[in-house]
C-alpha positions in Angstrom: -114.0 -29.4 -6.0 -110.8 -30.9 -6.9 -108.7 -29.1 -9.5 -106.6 -31.1 -11.8 -103.0 -31.0 -10.7 -101.6 -30.0 -14.1 -103.9 -27.0 -14.7 -102.2 -24.3 -12.6 -98.8 -25.3 -13.6 -99.7 -25.3 -17.3 -101.2 -21.8 -17.0 -98.1 -20.5 -15.1 -95.8 -22.1 -17.7 -97.7 -20.5 -20.5 -97.4 -17.1 -18.8 -93.7 -17.5 -18.2 -93.2 -18.6 -21.8 -95.2 -15.6 -23.1 -93.2 -13.2 -20.8 -89.9 -14.8 -22.0 -91.0 -14.3 -25.7 -91.9 -10.7 -25.0 -88.6 -10.0 -23.2 -86.7 -11.7 -26.1 -88.6 -9.7 -28.7 -87.9 -6.4 -26.8 -84.2 -7.4 -26.5 -84.1 -8.1 -30.2 -85.6 -4.7 -31.0 -83.2 -3.0 -28.7 -80.2 -4.8 -30.2 -81.4 -3.8 -33.7 -81.7 -0.2 -32.6 -78.3 -0.2 -31.0 -76.8 -1.8 -34.1 -78.5 0.8 -36.3 -77.2 3.6 -34.2 -73.7 2.1 -34.3 -73.8 1.9 -38.1 -74.9 5.6 -38.3 -72.1 6.7 -36.0 -69.6 4.6 -37.9 -70.8 6.1 -41.2 -70.6 9.6 -39.8 -67.1 9.0 -38.5 -66.0 7.6 -41.8 -67.5 10.5 -43.6 -65.6 13.0 -41.3 -62.4 11.1 -41.7 -62.8 11.1 -45.5 -63.6 14.8 -45.5 -60.5 15.5 -43.4 -58.3 13.4 -45.6 -59.7 15.2 -48.7 -58.9 18.6 -47.1 -55.3 17.5 -46.3 -54.9 16.1 -49.8 -56.0 19.5 -51.2 -53.6 21.4 -48.8 -50.8 19.1 -49.8 -51.5 19.6 -53.5 -51.5 23.3 -53.0 -48.2 23.1 -51.1 -46.6 21.1 -53.9 -48.0 23.5 -56.5 -46.4 26.4 -54.5 -43.1 24.5 -54.5 -43.3 24.3 -58.3 -43.9 28.0 -58.5 -40.9 28.7 -56.2 -38.8 26.5 -58.5 -39.9 28.4 -61.5 -38.9 31.7 -59.8 -35.6 30.2 -58.9 -35.0 29.1 -62.5 -35.0 32.8 -63.5 -32.0 33.3 -61.3 -30.0 31.0 -63.5 -29.6 33.4 -66.4 -25.9 32.7 -66.5 -26.5 28.9 -66.7 -29.5 28.5 -69.0 -29.2 24.7 -69.0 -29.7 24.6 -65.2 -32.7 26.9 -65.5 -34.2 24.7 -68.1 -33.8 21.6 -65.9 -35.3 23.4 -62.9 -38.3 24.5 -65.1 -38.7 21.0 -66.3 -38.7 19.7 -62.7 -41.2 22.3 -61.8 -43.5 21.2 -64.6 -43.3 17.6 -63.4 -44.0 18.7 -59.9 -47.0 20.7 -61.0 -48.3 17.7 -62.9 -48.1 15.6 -59.7 -50.0 18.4 -57.9 -52.7 18.4 -60.5 -53.0 14.6 -60.3 -53.5 14.9 -56.6 -56.2 17.5 -57.1 -58.1 15.5 -59.7 -58.1 12.1 -58.0 -60.1 11.2 -54.9 -58.5 9.5 -51.9 -59.6 6.0 -52.9 -58.0 6.4 -56.4 -54.8 7.6 -54.8 -54.7 4.7 -52.4 -55.3 2.3 -55.2 -52.5 3.9 -57.3 -50.1 3.7 -54.4 -51.0 0.0 -53.9 -50.5 -0.8 -57.6 -47.1 1.0 -57.6 -46.0 -0.9 -54.4 -46.9 -4.2 -56.1 -45.1 -3.4 -59.4 -42.1 -1.7 -57.9 -41.6 -2.8 -54.2 -38.0 -1.6 -54.0 -38.8 1.9 -55.3 -41.9 2.1 -53.1 -39.8 1.3 -50.0 -37.1 3.7 -51.0 -39.7 6.5 -51.6 -41.3 5.7 -48.2 -38.0 6.0 -46.5 -37.2 9.3 -48.2 -40.6 10.6 -47.3 -40.1 9.5 -43.7 -36.8 11.4 -43.6 -38.4 14.5 -45.1 -41.3 14.4 -42.6 -38.9 14.0 -39.7 -36.7 16.8 -41.0 -39.7 19.1 -41.5 -41.0 18.3 -38.0 -37.6 19.0 -36.4 -37.3 22.3 -38.2 -40.9 23.2 -37.3 -40.4 22.5 -33.6 -37.0 24.2 -33.5 -38.5 27.4 -35.0 -41.5 27.3 -32.7 -39.2 27.0 -29.6 -37.0 30.0 -30.6 -38.0 33.4 -29.3 -39.1 35.9 -32.0 -36.3 38.1 -33.2 -36.6 41.9 -33.1 -35.5 43.9 -36.1 -32.0 45.2 -35.8 -31.0 42.6 -33.1 -28.7 39.7 -34.1 
């Protein structure tokens, strides 16, 4: 009752190979599942970011629209200098137009417009970016200074 020397080894090798294939297939399925979950999370995060940017864009457009309204009210104060009032109203109309453009366009269109402007007018773009940076810093300094001051009571200096 001699068994061939190669029989047990062959059967063991086949079992190991089958086990290896099964483990590889399970690992492949798990990797696919992890990749799909990662795609879903990335998509959800992208949607949330886009929603937040859209909300901020709308808030910014409303702020700019409010500035235009304030400028129109200020223009009425220039009754003695009608030319100045006219220029202020014209500037308010332009600012209102910018606000409307922000409201109508989605974020991707706005980014594309800014990129096109930066390619066509790089100097003006850099200048506008610097001015916007100064305005943001000034706004933040003013906001934090006002937040740090104690509230004033009426009648007290």
